[in-house]
LOKE-886115 format. One line per 5 residues: number of its first residue (from 0); their letters; for each residue x, y, z of C-alpha. Coordinates in steps of 0.02 Angstrom, whole numbers, plus 32768, in hexadecimal, padded with zeros to 4 digits. Example, Ala and Ser with C-alpha at 12.3 -4.5 7.8 and 13.67 -1.06 7.14 Angstrom:
2
0) AS) 8267:7F1F:8186; 82AC:7FCB:8165
! end
This chain:
420
0) MGIVR) 5736:C0BE:1A42; 56F3:C066:19D6; 575D:BFC2:1A0D; 5714:C007:1ACB; 565F:C015:1A8A
5) ETCGC) 565F:BF74:1A1B; 56A6:BF15:1AD0; 5650:BF63:1B53; 55B6:BFA6:1B01; 55FA:C057:1B35
10) CDCEK) 5581:C0D9:1B01; 54DE:C08E:1B05; 547D:C0EE:1B6F; 53C9:C0D9:1B6C; 5354:C14F:1B53
15) ICPPL) 52B5:C12B:1BCA; 520B:C19D:1B97; 5185:C1B8:1C1C; 5112:C136:1C06; 50B2:C13F:1B5D
20) DLVFV) 5011:C0E6:1AE4; 5038:C12F:1A45; 4FC3:C11A:19A1; 4FEF:C15D:18F8; 4F5C:C173:1885
25) IDSSE) 4F9C:C168:17DB; 4F29:C19F:172C; 4F49:C109:16BD; 4EBF:C155:1641; 4ED4:C177:1584
30) SIGES) 4F00:C225:1584; 4F92:C20E:15DA; 4FEE:C185:1580; 5071:C104:159F; 511B:C155:15A2
35) NFSLA) 50C8:C1E1:162E; 5082:C140:1678; 5132:C0FE:1691; 5176:C19F:16EE; 50DE:C1A5:175F
40) KNFVI) 511E:C0F4:1794; 51D4:C134:1797; 5197:C1A8:17F7; 5147:C148:1879; 51ED:C0EE:1885
45) SVASR) 525B:C175:18B1; 51E3:C1AC:1931; 51E3:C114:1981; 52A9:C0F5:1976; 52A9:C189:19DD
50) LGKMA) 5235:C15A:1A71; 52AB:C0EE:1AD5; 5278:C059:1B1A; 51CC:C000:1AFA; 516B:BFAA:1B6C
55) KNVSD) 5197:BEE4:1B6D; 50CB:BEBC:1B94; 5025:BEF5:1B92; 503B:BEFE:1C58; 50E2:BF5B:1C55
60) LSGSR) 50B2:C011:1CA2; 5178:C048:1C5A; 519A:C081:1BA7; 5141:C0AA:1B08; 50B3:C031:1AA6
65) LGVVQ) 5095:C05E:1A1E; 500A:C04E:1979; 4FD3:C06F:18D1; 4F2C:C093:187F; 4F3F:C09F:17B1
70) YSHQG) 4E90:C0BD:175E; 4E36:C0E9:16BC; 4D8A:C0D0:1684; 4D00:C08F:16FA; 4D2F:BFED:1748
75) AVQAI) 4DCF:BFE1:170E; 4E50:C004:1796; 4ED7:BFA1:17DF; 4F35:BFAD:188B; 4FCA:BF81:18EB
80) RMDDR) 4F76:BF66:199D; 4FD3:BFB2:1A2C; 4FB3:BF26:1A9C; 4FFD:BEA5:1A10; 5059:BE19:1A74
85) SITSV) 50D2:BE1A:19F7; 5123:BEB2:19F8; 5189:BEB6:1A78; 5209:BF1C:1A32; 5226:BFBD:19A6
90) TSFKA) 5260:BF3B:1933; 51D1:BEC5:1950; 516F:BF5D:1933; 51D4:BFAB:18A5; 51AF:BEEF:1846
95) KLKGM) 50F4:BEEF:185C; 50EC:BFB0:1805; 5147:BF89:177F; 50E6:BF0C:174E; 5035:BF8F:1736
100) EWIAG) 5012:BFA9:1683; 4FD3:C052:163C; 4F0E:C02A:162F; 4EEA:C0B7:15A1; 4E23:C0CE:15B3
105) GTWTP) 4DCC:C14C:15FD; 4DEA:C1B7:16B3; 4D6C:C197:1743; 4DC7:C1F4:17B8; 4D39:C20F:182D
110) SALKY) 4D23:C146:1837; 4DD6:C125:1848; 4E04:C192:18EA; 4D45:C13F:1938; 4DA4:C089:1913
115) TYEQL) 4E31:C0C0:193E; 4DEF:C103:19F5; 4D5E:C079:1A14; 4DE7:BFD2:19C5; 4E9B:C009:19FD
120) IQPGR) 4E8F:C099:1A80; 4DFA:C069:1AF8; 4E2B:BFBD:1AFE; 4EF4:BFC0:1AFC; 4F01:C06C:1B5C
125) RTGTK) 4F6D:C047:1C04; 4F29:C0B1:1CA0; 4F6A:C132:1CD1; 5000:C13D:1C31; 4FF2:C1D7:1BCA
130) VVAIV) 4F99:C1AF:1B31; 4FB3:C203:1A77; 4F7B:C1F8:19B9; 4FE3:C238:1929; 4F79:C253:1875
135) ITDGR) 4FC6:C25B:17F6; 4F49:C298:175B; 4F2F:C30D:16D5; 4E9F:C350:1722; 4E17:C31F:16B0
140) YDPKD) 4D95:C2A1:16D1; 4CE2:C24A:1698; 4C57:C2AD:16B7; 4BEB:C213:16C5; 4C60:C1EA:175D
145) LAELE) 4BD8:C228:17D9; 4C63:C1F5:1875; 4CAB:C280:18F8; 4D44:C2DC:18C4; 4D5E:C2DC:1992
150) ALCTG) 4D5B:C21E:1993; 4DF9:C227:1A08; 4DE3:C2A8:1A62; 4DAC:C252:1B05; 4E48:C242:1B67
155) VEVYA) 4EC9:C232:1AE3; 4F45:C2C4:1AB7; 4F28:C2C9:19F8; 4FAA:C321:1979; 4F72:C339:18B8
160) IAIGD) 4FF9:C344:1828; 4FA5:C3AA:17B9; 500D:C376:16FB; 4FDF:C3DA:1669; 4F8E:C47C:164C
165) MFKIE) 4EEB:C44B:16B1; 4F25:C4C9:1747; 4F04:C56C:16CB; 4E59:C53A:16B1; 4DD9:C577:173A
170) AEKQA) 4D64:C4C5:1739; 4E00:C466:1742; 4E49:C4BE:17B8; 4DC2:C4AC:1829; 4DB7:C400:1810
175) LRQIA) 4E61:C3CC:1849; 4E3A:C443:18D6; 4DB0:C3C1:1914; 4E25:C33B:1912; 4E9E:C387:196A
180) CDRSD) 4E2B:C3A6:19F6; 4E14:C462:19DB; 4EB9:C488:1A03; 4F11:C4EE:1970; 4FAE:C4DC:19BB
185) RVKPL) 4FAE:C419:199C; 4F90:C433:18E1; 5046:C40A:188D; 503C:C451:17CE; 50B6:C3FA:175A
190) SMYAE) 50B4:C43A:169F; 50EB:C392:1668; 511B:C2DD:16AC; 51AC:C2E4:169F; 51BF:C36E:1726
195) LSAED) 5199:C2CD:179A; 5252:C283:179C; 529D:C353:17C9; 52F3:C336:1853; 52C5:C3E1:18AB
200) FLEEI) 520C:C38A:1882; 523E:C2FB:18E9; 5282:C34D:196E; 51EB:C3AC:198C; 5196:C30B:1986
205) ELILC) 51F5:C2D0:19F1; 51FE:C361:1A81; 514C:C346:1A77; 514E:C27F:1A9E; 51E0:C282:1B1B
210) PEPET) 51EC:C31F:1B82; 5259:C2E8:1BEF; 52C1:C24C:1BCB; 5325:C1DA:1C46; 53C3:C1B9:1C12
215) VCPDL) 53F3:C11F:1C77; 54B6:C0D0:1C42; 54D5:C014:1C7F; 5559:BFDC:1CED; 55B9:BF8C:1C6D
220) KCASA) 5642:BF03:1C6D; 56B0:BEDF:1BE4; 568F:BE24:1BB8; 571B:BDC5:1C05; 570B:BD3D:1B86
225) LNVAP) 5752:BDAC:1AF5; 5811:BDA0:1AE1; 583F:BE4C:1AE2; 58D8:BEBE:1B1D; 58A1:BF07:1BB4
230) LTRRP) 582E:BFBC:1B95; 587A:C013:1C37; 5904:C0A3:1C1C; 58F0:C0AC:1B58; 594A:C13C:1B16
235) VDLLF) 58C4:C1BE:1AE4; 58C3:C28E:1AFA; 582A:C2CA:1B0E; 57DC:C36B:1AEB; 5756:C3B3:1B47
240) FVDGS) 56F2:C427:1ADF; 5687:C48C:1B78; 55F1:C50B:1B3B; 560C:C5AD:1B9C; 5586:C60A:1B4D
245) SRTGP) 54D7:C657:1B9E; 548B:C5BF:1B88; 54DA:C556:1BF8; 54F0:C5C0:1C87; 5579:C5EC:1D08
250) INFKS) 5539:C557:1D96; 552B:C4D7:1CFA; 55D0:C4F5:1CB7; 5617:C4E6:1D48; 55CB:C437:1D58
255) VLGFI) 5606:C417:1CAB; 56C5:C444:1D00; 5695:C3DA:1D81; 5673:C343:1D1C; 56FE:C34C:1CC5
260) EKLAE) 5769:C351:1D72; 5709:C2A1:1D9F; 5732:C252:1D0C; 57F9:C279:1D1F; 57E5:C217:1DB5
265) EIPLS) 5798:C174:1D5D; 5807:C166:1CCE; 58B4:C138:1CE0; 5928:C1C5:1CBC; 59CF:C1DE:1C6C
270) SKDDD) 5A65:C1E0:1CDB; 5AC1:C25C:1C6C; 5AB2:C2B9:1BDC; 5AFE:C234:1B49; 5ABC:C1A5:1BA8
275) SNGAR) 5A7F:C131:1B26; 59E6:C0F7:1BB1; 5954:C153:1C0E; 58EC:C1E9:1BE1; 5910:C2A5:1BD6
280) FAVLQ) 587E:C337:1BEF; 587C:C3D3:1B90; 57D4:C45F:1BAB; 57A6:C4D1:1B3A; 570F:C551:1B55
285) FAGDQ) 56C2:C594:1AA5; 565B:C638:1AC8; 565D:C6D3:1A75; 56C2:C725:19E4; 575C:C716:1A2B
290) DPDVL) 57CD:C684:1A38; 579E:C5EF:1A96; 57D5:C5F4:1B4E; 5859:C570:1B6D; 5826:C538:1C24
295) LDFTY) 58BA:C4A6:1C0F; 5923:C472:1B99; 5958:C3B6:1B87; 5976:C36E:1C3D; 5988:C2E0:1CA6
300) DKRGI) 59A1:C337:1D52; 5914:C323:1DC3; 592A:C3BE:1E11; 590C:C411:1D71; 5852:C3C7:1D32
305) SSLTS) 582E:C3D4:1DEB; 5838:C485:1DEA; 57C3:C4BA:1D56; 5725:C4D8:1DB0; 5786:C55C:1E2E
310) EANYR) 57EE:C5C1:1DA8; 578F:C5BD:1D16; 572A:C661:1CDD; 5668:C63C:1C94; 567A:C6A1:1BF9
315) GSSST) 5595:C69D:1BCF; 55B3:C6E8:1B23; 5572:C68A:1A7C; 5599:C5DF:1A4F; 561E:C5D7:19CA
320) LGKAI) 563C:C52E:19C1; 568B:C51A:1914; 5706:C5A4:192B; 5734:C544:19D1; 576C:C4A0:1976
325) VYAVN) 57C9:C4E4:18E8; 581C:C548:1980; 5866:C4AF:19DB; 588A:C45A:1922; 58F0:C4ED:18EB
330) NIVPR) 5953:C506:1993; 5921:C481:1A34; 592D:C3E3:19D1; 59D8:C3F8:195C; 5A38:C439:1A0A
335) GIRPD) 5A02:C3B1:1A73; 59CB:C30E:1A26; 5A33:C270:1A42; 5A49:C229:19BA; 59FB:C179:19F7
340) AELSF) 5975:C1B3:1A55; 58BF:C1A6:1A0C; 5888:C27C:1A10; 57D5:C267:1A56; 5766:C320:1A3D
345) VFITD) 56CC:C303:1AD0; 563E:C393:1A9F; 55E3:C3C0:1B4E; 5559:C42F:1B00; 549F:C427:1AD0
350) GMTSN) 54DB:C457:19FB; 5484:C514:1A0D; 551B:C55B:19AB; 5557:C5D6:192A; 5547:C59B:1879
355) TNFEE) 5601:C609:1872; 5681:C58C:1840; 5628:C4EA:186D; 5640:C48B:17CB; 5705:C4D2:17C2
360) GLSAM) 56FE:C484:1885; 56B9:C3D3:185A; 573D:C3D7:17B4; 57D8:C3F4:1830; 57B3:C390:18B4
365) RAANA) 5792:C2FA:1815; 583A:C327:17E6; 5882:C32E:1891; 5852:C274:1897; 57E5:C287:1936
370) VSMAI) 5773:C21A:197C; 56DD:C26D:19D6; 5648:C25D:1A4B; 55C5:C2E7:1A7D; 558F:C2FA:1B24
375) AVGPE) 54BB:C350:1B04; 5488:C398:1BA0; 53D7:C3F2:1BC6; 5331:C3DC:1B6C; 533D:C430:1ADA
380) VNNKR) 53D6:C3F7:1A6B; 53EF:C41F:19B0; 5410:C35C:1982; 543F:C384:18D1; 54E0:C3D6:1916
385) LLKLV) 5510:C35C:1999; 54F6:C2D6:1911; 5576:C343:18A6; 55DE:C35D:1930; 55E2:C28F:1943
390) FNDRA) 55E6:C26D:187F; 553D:C227:1887; 555C:C1A1:18FB; 54CD:C1A6:1968; 5507:C13A:19FE
395) LILYL) 559B:C1AA:1A18; 5523:C234:1A52; 5509:C224:1B1A; 545B:C280:1B56; 5431:C2CA:1C04
400) KRYED) 53A9:C31C:1C2B; 53FC:C381:1CA6; 54AB:C3D4:1CC3; 5494:C389:1D86; 54A2:C2E0:1D3C
405) LSSSG) 5543:C2F2:1D00; 5583:C2D6:1DAA; 552C:C230:1DC0; 55AC:C1B6:1DDB; 554F:C13B:1D4F
410) VIKHM) 5566:C1BC:1CCC; 5625:C1E6:1D20; 563F:C126:1D0F; 5611:C105:1C63; 5669:C196:1C20
415) ALCLG) 5705:C14B:1C66; 56EC:C0C4:1C0D; 56C5:C110:1B7A; 5756:C186:1B67; 57D6:C128:1BB9
! end
């Protein structure tokens, strides 16, 4: 699969978020400290990397545009503007952000918020585009600063990431609510700056900023200039793990099986069990405490594959993926794998699964020398689990917004190229 991906750009589907103008306001005062300021910058970089493509220029009404304001004492403000013409990609944005250095002074938060609105948001926002500000601070500010804490609260969705113990003090809690435009649900308390890098917190912020991403897979063609052997009919044994839990639902379960049936129409299959070319399919439903349901053992028979939707029974129980992986490695793999074929595990799930046997399943997968990829479907997925399933190679996760997207010809052809 690695050769296919490198040669054809396989699995490089693009995540597209709704248009967004986003400004980060970072406390760079003495009380924060240089190491915490660096953690705040890393958080901004992590969020930027999750928002898909950026707008190409100031007139581009698609994609995200990002700005940053770091502040300290009176007049000590540095900014990366949203309409900076030199920023056309996440890479160029990261380069500018990394050049920002900790100021180390007082804390004039209200004035910084006023500056952000007047100097970045007002002149730089795009008409009709959602505008969000994320303010990262320990909550305290110089009482000599007489500007309003609500300076961003005109047409801007403001979130205050409150780091430290200040949210235990009533006066500081009130100030944070003011920053967040009197929306206590938009105040996000953390005990320390290191928690900014926690995957669960990053997922929460990603869901706020990009609640309904669209996944677009390119119409890929292998590079003709490369002198490589044809990738058609390469020997691969594909084992699909289908989530039969109650989270999936019977209609979506059938959609997944229909997707596998259509893949078999696109991927060249073997002509017999010991054929050294082509693909064979196996399908396993995981759900409940009982053994996984082997819907299809390794086969090249198109008729058997095409009967999946009509013959499979949906379980609708709890999700037990770890146990299913262990079962597959101990029972299906030993009796069915061709010695010259790549063993590929394909997980179709949102990643919300039981802890039971999960780590054991990962170890079993490694021991079986299986390669893996995941198709993550739905608005809420467990990225931490999904990344473990693909051994932390994010490029091997395909994100889809809804199960209906599995029937898209673009998705089917793209996955056929990746897997076959």
